[in-house]
C-alpha positions as CSV (number, residue, x, y, z in Angstrom):
1,M,-2.0,15.6,-28.5
2,T,1.4,14.6,-30.0
3,L,3.2,12.1,-27.7
4,P,6.9,11.3,-27.7
5,T,8.0,7.9,-28.8
6,E,10.6,7.6,-26.0
7,M,10.5,8.3,-22.3
8,R,12.8,8.4,-19.2
9,A,12.4,5.4,-16.9
10,V,14.3,3.5,-14.2
11,E,14.8,-0.2,-14.8
12,I,16.0,-3.2,-12.8
13,T,19.3,-4.1,-14.5
14,E,19.6,-7.4,-12.5
15,P,18.3,-8.8,-9.3
16,G,20.0,-7.3,-6.3
17,A,20.3,-4.4,-3.9
18,A,19.1,-0.8,-4.5
19,E,22.0,0.1,-6.8
20,V,20.8,-2.2,-9.5
21,L,18.1,0.4,-10.3
22,K,19.4,2.5,-13.2
23,P,18.0,5.3,-15.4
24,C,17.2,4.3,-18.9
25,K,15.2,5.2,-22.0
26,R,12.1,3.1,-23.0
27,P,9.4,3.3,-25.7
28,V,6.3,5.1,-24.6
29,P,3.6,2.4,-24.1
30,S,0.3,2.4,-25.9
31,P,-3.0,1.7,-24.0
32,R,-4.8,-1.5,-24.9
33,A,-8.6,-1.8,-24.8
34,G,-10.0,-0.6,-21.5
35,E,-6.7,1.1,-20.6
36,V,-5.5,4.7,-20.3
37,L,-2.1,6.2,-20.8
38,I,-1.0,8.5,-18.0
39,R,1.8,11.1,-18.0
40,L,3.0,10.7,-14.4
41,A,3.9,13.6,-12.2
42,Y,4.8,11.4,-9.2
43,A,5.2,7.7,-8.5
44,G,4.9,6.0,-5.1
45,V,7.7,3.8,-3.7
46,N,6.6,0.6,-2.0
47,R,8.2,-2.5,-0.5
48,P,6.8,-4.8,-3.3
49,D,9.1,-2.7,-5.6
50,A,12.1,-3.7,-3.5
51,L,11.0,-7.3,-3.6
52,Q,10.7,-7.2,-7.4
53,R,14.1,-5.5,-7.6
54,A,15.5,-8.4,-5.5
55,G,14.1,-11.0,-7.8
56,K,11.4,-12.2,-5.3
57,Y,8.2,-10.7,-6.8
58,A,7.9,-11.2,-10.5
59,P,5.5,-9.0,-12.4
60,P,2.4,-10.6,-14.0
61,P,3.0,-11.8,-17.6
62,T,1.2,-8.9,-19.2
63,A,2.7,-6.1,-17.0
64,S,5.7,-3.9,-17.6
65,D,9.0,-5.2,-16.2
66,L,9.6,-1.7,-14.8
67,P,8.9,-1.3,-11.0
68,G,6.2,1.1,-9.7
69,L,2.7,0.2,-8.6
70,E,1.0,3.6,-8.1
71,G,1.2,7.1,-9.3
72,A,-0.6,10.3,-10.1
73,G,-0.7,12.3,-13.3
74,E,-2.7,13.3,-16.4
75,I,-4.4,11.0,-18.9
76,V,-3.0,11.7,-22.3
77,A,-4.5,8.8,-24.4
78,L,-7.4,6.4,-24.2
79,G,-7.7,2.8,-25.2
80,D,-10.6,1.4,-27.1
81,G,-13.8,1.2,-25.0
82,V,-12.9,3.8,-22.4
83,S,-15.8,6.2,-21.9
84,N,-15.8,7.2,-18.3
85,L,-12.5,9.1,-18.5
86,A,-11.2,11.8,-20.9
87,V,-7.8,13.1,-22.1
88,G,-6.8,15.8,-19.6
89,D,-8.3,14.2,-16.5
90,Q,-6.0,14.1,-13.5
91,V,-6.0,10.8,-11.7
92,S,-4.5,8.8,-8.9
93,A,-4.0,5.3,-10.3
94,L,-3.2,1.8,-9.2
95,L,-0.7,0.3,-11.7
96,P,0.2,-3.2,-12.7
97,G,3.8,-2.1,-12.9
98,G,5.8,0.5,-14.9
99,G,5.4,3.4,-12.6
100,Y,9.1,4.4,-12.5
101,A,8.7,6.1,-15.9
102,E,7.3,9.3,-17.5
103,Y,4.3,7.4,-19.0
104,V,2.4,4.3,-17.9
105,T,-0.7,2.4,-18.9
106,T,-3.3,1.0,-16.5
107,P,-6.9,-0.2,-16.6
108,A,-9.3,2.8,-16.6
109,A,-11.2,1.1,-13.8
110,H,-8.2,1.4,-11.5
111,C,-8.1,5.2,-11.8
112,L,-9.6,7.5,-9.2
113,P,-10.0,11.3,-9.2
114,I,-7.5,13.4,-7.3
115,P,-9.1,14.3,-4.0
116,N,-10.1,17.9,-3.3
117,G,-7.2,20.1,-2.4
118,M,-4.6,17.3,-2.8
119,S,-1.3,17.7,-4.6
120,M,-0.1,15.3,-7.2
121,A,2.6,14.1,-4.8
122,Q,0.1,13.3,-2.1
123,A,-2.3,11.6,-4.6
124,A,0.6,9.4,-5.8
125,C,0.7,8.0,-2.2
126,I,-2.8,6.8,-2.1
127,P,-3.5,3.8,-4.4
128,E,-1.2,0.9,-3.2
129,N,-1.9,1.7,0.4
130,Y,-5.6,2.3,0.2
131,F,-6.4,-0.6,-2.1
132,T,-4.3,-2.9,0.2
133,V,-5.8,-1.7,3.5
134,W,-9.4,-1.5,2.3
135,S,-9.3,-5.0,0.6
136,N,-7.6,-6.7,3.6
137,V,-8.9,-4.9,6.6
138,F,-12.5,-4.3,5.5
139,M,-13.3,-6.6,2.6
140,R,-11.3,-9.6,3.8
141,G,-10.9,-8.9,7.5
142,G,-14.5,-7.6,8.0
143,L,-13.5,-4.9,10.5
144,K,-16.5,-3.4,12.3
145,A,-17.1,-0.4,14.5
146,G,-16.2,-1.0,18.1
147,E,-13.8,-3.8,17.4
148,R,-10.2,-3.8,18.7
149,F,-7.9,-3.6,15.7
150,L,-4.1,-4.1,15.9
151,V,-1.9,-3.1,13.0
152,H,1.9,-3.7,13.1
153,G,4.3,-1.2,11.4
154,G,2.0,1.7,12.3
155,S,4.4,4.4,10.9
156,S,4.7,2.8,7.5
157,G,2.5,3.9,4.5
158,I,0.2,0.9,5.1
159,G,0.2,1.5,8.9
160,T,-0.7,5.2,8.7
161,T,-3.4,4.4,6.3
162,A,-4.8,1.5,8.3
163,I,-4.8,3.5,11.5
164,Q,-6.8,6.4,10.0
165,L,-9.3,4.2,8.1
166,A,-10.0,1.9,11.0
167,H,-10.4,5.0,13.3
168,A,-12.7,6.7,10.8
169,F,-15.0,3.7,10.7
170,G,-15.3,3.4,14.4
171,A,-12.8,0.8,15.5
172,R,-10.5,1.0,18.5
173,V,-7.0,1.1,17.0
174,F,-3.8,-0.3,18.5
175,T,-0.5,-0.3,16.7
176,T,3.2,-1.1,17.1
177,A,6.2,1.0,16.0
178,G,9.9,1.2,16.6
179,S,10.4,4.5,18.3
180,D,8.6,7.0,20.6
181,T,8.6,9.5,17.7
182,K,6.9,7.0,15.4
183,C,4.4,6.1,18.2
184,G,3.6,9.7,18.6
185,V,2.7,10.0,14.9
186,C,0.5,7.0,15.2
187,S,-1.3,8.4,18.2
188,D,-1.9,11.7,16.4
189,L,-3.5,9.7,13.5
190,G,-6.0,8.0,15.7
191,A,-4.3,5.1,17.4
192,E,-5.8,4.7,20.9
193,R,-2.5,3.0,22.0
194,A,0.8,3.0,20.1
195,I,3.2,0.4,21.4
196,N,7.0,0.8,21.1
197,Y,7.9,-2.8,20.4
198,K,11.4,-2.2,21.7
199,D,10.1,-1.4,25.1
200,E,6.8,-3.2,25.5
201,D,5.2,-6.5,24.6
202,F,2.2,-6.0,22.4
203,V,0.7,-9.3,23.6
204,S,0.6,-8.1,27.2
205,V,-0.8,-4.7,26.2
206,L,-3.6,-6.1,24.1
207,K,-4.4,-8.8,26.8
208,D,-5.0,-6.0,29.3
209,E,-7.4,-4.4,26.7
210,G,-9.3,-7.6,26.1
211,G,-7.4,-8.9,23.1
212,A,-7.6,-8.0,19.4
213,D,-10.6,-8.9,17.2
214,L,-8.5,-8.3,14.0
215,I,-4.8,-8.0,13.3
216,L,-3.2,-6.7,10.1
217,D,0.4,-8.2,10.0
218,M,3.2,-7.4,7.7
219,V,6.0,-8.8,9.9
220,G,5.4,-12.5,10.1
221,G,8.1,-14.6,11.6
222,S,8.1,-14.4,15.4
223,Y,5.0,-12.3,15.4
224,I,2.7,-15.0,14.0
225,N,2.4,-17.1,17.2
226,R,2.3,-13.9,19.3
227,N,-0.5,-12.7,17.1
228,I,-2.4,-15.9,17.7
229,K,-2.1,-15.4,21.5
230,T,-3.3,-11.9,21.1
231,L,-6.5,-12.7,19.2
232,V,-9.9,-13.1,21.0
233,P,-12.1,-16.1,20.2
234,D,-13.4,-15.8,16.7
235,G,-10.7,-13.3,15.9
236,R,-9.1,-12.8,12.5
237,M,-5.6,-12.3,11.3
238,V,-4.7,-11.0,7.9
239,H,-1.2,-11.2,6.4
240,I,0.1,-8.9,3.7
241,A,3.9,-9.2,4.0
242,F,6.6,-11.1,5.9
243,L,9.5,-8.8,6.9
244,E,10.7,-11.5,9.3
245,G,9.8,-14.4,7.0
246,P,6.8,-16.6,6.2
247,V,7.8,-19.9,7.6
248,V,7.2,-20.7,11.3
249,E,5.9,-23.7,13.3
250,V,2.3,-23.1,14.5
251,N,0.2,-25.1,17.0
252,F,-3.2,-25.3,15.3
253,A,-4.8,-26.5,18.6
254,M,-5.0,-22.8,19.7
255,I,-6.5,-21.8,16.3
256,M,-9.1,-24.5,16.7
257,A,-9.8,-23.7,20.3
258,K,-10.3,-20.0,19.6
259,R,-12.0,-20.6,16.2
260,L,-9.6,-18.2,14.5
261,T,-9.6,-17.1,10.9
262,I,-6.2,-16.7,9.3
263,T,-6.0,-15.3,5.8
264,G,-4.0,-12.9,3.7
265,S,-3.5,-11.6,0.2
266,T,-1.2,-9.9,-2.2
267,L,-2.6,-7.1,-4.4
268,R,-0.7,-7.2,-7.7
269,P,-1.6,-10.7,-8.9
270,Q,-5.4,-10.2,-8.4
271,S,-7.6,-9.9,-11.4
272,D,-8.4,-6.5,-13.0
273,L,-12.0,-7.1,-12.0
274,A,-11.2,-7.7,-8.4
275,K,-9.2,-4.4,-8.3
276,A,-12.0,-2.6,-10.1
277,R,-14.4,-3.7,-7.3
278,M,-11.9,-2.4,-4.7
279,A,-11.8,0.9,-6.6
280,D,-15.6,1.1,-6.7
281,E,-15.8,0.7,-2.9
282,L,-13.1,3.2,-2.3
283,R,-14.8,5.7,-4.5
284,E,-18.1,5.3,-2.7
285,L,-16.9,5.0,0.9
286,V,-13.4,6.4,1.3
287,W,-13.1,9.2,-1.3
288,P,-15.7,11.4,0.5
289,L,-13.5,11.3,3.6
290,L,-10.4,12.3,1.5
291,D,-12.4,15.0,-0.3
292,A,-13.4,16.4,3.1
293,G,-9.9,16.4,4.4
294,K,-10.7,13.9,7.1
295,L,-7.8,11.6,6.2
296,Q,-4.1,12.7,6.1
297,I,-1.6,11.6,3.5
298,V,1.6,11.1,5.6
299,M,4.6,11.8,3.4
300,D,8.2,11.2,4.4
301,S,10.4,12.3,1.5
302,T,10.6,13.0,-2.3
303,F,13.4,11.8,-4.6
304,S,13.9,12.4,-8.3
305,L,13.0,9.6,-10.7
306,E,16.7,9.2,-11.4
307,D,17.4,8.8,-7.7
308,A,15.1,5.8,-7.3
309,A,18.1,3.7,-6.0
310,K,18.5,6.3,-3.1
311,A,14.8,6.1,-2.4
312,H,14.9,2.3,-2.1
313,A,18.0,2.5,0.1
314,W,16.2,4.9,2.4
315,M,13.0,2.8,2.5
316,E,15.0,-0.2,3.5
317,T,16.5,1.5,6.6
318,S,12.9,1.6,7.9
319,N,13.7,5.0,9.4
320,H,11.0,6.7,7.3
321,I,7.5,7.7,8.5
322,G,4.8,7.5,5.9
323,K,5.3,7.4,2.1
324,I,8.3,8.0,-0.2
325,V,7.6,9.3,-3.7
326,L,9.5,9.8,-6.9
327,K,9.1,13.1,-8.8
328,V,8.8,12.2,-12.4
């Protein structure tokens, strides 16, 4: 296959608001040992992209400076040592960066097959959310069947994924969202109780249900102490983002009295091996559910690659439900 030497892409011209994203031309990257080169059909848009754009989430030293942490497309070249994939394979891939472009490289171990009956646009919505939810809710948070699980931001890409996976594996799912419409979507996906945080106090609602065994939080700020009140003894809280900010004053006496576990993670800085282990668990335990159509990919909207700035501006309104993708 003859590949071009140059590709369309969208770069961050300087740290700032959405308008700093500009179309550009870049050299087509070459896969290193253990990597594949993918010609992308669609790329997912995520809040870490916006953090990078704002200058608050630097890419790892070996990653592309272009934003974009997930996508779906066709493998067009293999690096040395790649034997489990072939040119022409269609994959859904977790990316170290560089997804806002026609071509991108990523470790072969971070690629998963397109689930049965799924479009490329839907497949581009999977990796960042599923790797994040699986690693934090199940691998780190240890969610078990029958436990009460609370996820904030239930109508987001992470939220819609967490609701469905927790429900599929037998947990009782509770969530918060900012409108009755969003709460309705969350209920349809498997939430036992969707709480409109503008009208109700999630602490009181969960107290009436016996408290939460596990909370997945991406809000932080004022939610942190409220989460601690919501957790049962021996409960766990996992943080993956801080929309309200990461710095608060916490009384650790309650954490000690309840024997709570508070943890968290970011996905991008983790090692290639750690991400490969996540991919292996997803392939074994989650992909059969996707192949069987038992999990929905909730999509909000599609923008062209050149309109990445408009996609970011829309995402930052928080009016979307589910995933936003770029058509490459």
